[in-house]
C-alpha positions in Angstrom: 147.4 26.0 51.7 150.3 24.9 49.5 151.9 21.5 49.7 155.1 22.7 51.4 153.2 24.2 54.4 151.1 21.1 54.7 154.1 18.9 54.8 155.8 21.2 57.3 152.8 21.1 59.7 151.6 17.6 59.0 153.3 16.0 62.1 151.7 18.7 64.4 148.3 18.1 62.8 148.6 14.4 63.3 149.7 14.8 67.0 146.7 17.1 67.7 144.3 14.8 65.9 145.7 11.8 67.8 145.3 13.7 71.1 141.7 14.5 70.3 140.9 10.9 69.4 142.8 9.5 72.4 140.9 11.6 74.9 137.5 11.0 73.2 136.9 14.7 72.4 134.8 13.7 69.4 131.3 12.6 70.1 130.3 9.3 68.7 126.7 8.6 67.6 126.5 5.6 70.0 127.5 7.9 72.9 124.8 10.4 71.9 122.2 7.6 71.6 123.1 6.2 75.1 123.0 9.6 76.7 119.7 10.4 75.0 118.1 7.1 76.3 119.4 7.9 79.8 117.9 11.4 79.8 114.5 10.0 78.5 114.5 7.4 81.3 115.3 9.9 83.9 112.5 12.2 82.7 110.0 9.4 82.6 110.9 8.6 86.2 110.8 12.1 87.6 108.0 13.9 85.7 104.4 13.2 84.8 102.9 13.7 81.4 100.4 16.5 80.8 97.6 14.0 80.4 98.4 12.3 83.7 98.6 15.7 85.4 95.2 16.6 84.0 93.6 13.3 85.2 95.1 13.7 88.7 93.9 17.3 88.8 90.4 16.3 87.9 90.4 13.5 90.6 91.7 16.0 93.1 88.9 18.5 92.3 86.3 15.8 92.7 87.8 14.6 96.0 87.9 18.2 97.2 84.3 18.7 96.3 83.3 15.6 98.2 85.3 16.6 101.3 83.7 20.0 101.2 80.3 18.4 101.2 81.1 16.1 104.1 82.5 19.0 106.1 79.3 21.0 105.4 77.1 18.1 106.5 79.1 17.6 109.7 79.2 21.3 110.7 75.7 22.3 109.9 73.9 19.0 110.4 71.8 19.7 107.3 71.9 18.4 103.8 71.8 21.1 101.2 71.1 20.6 97.5 73.8 23.1 96.8 76.3 20.3 96.2 
């Protein structure tokens, strides 16, 4: 691009650039960091970690096994060593 064309289109380039800056069309690092923190907070509030889910699944399995044992004892009236 030669100097004459640049001088010719410089006002237009400045106006477009000013428009972009005025309407915040450029992303600032601070904005990205704020949004990133908001997303992480929302994820922490909505979802469980894999470790937590595994612990809860193990607790559920143990509870289910105990309830099955109680149901068996109540329905048959006998205690079986199967459990």
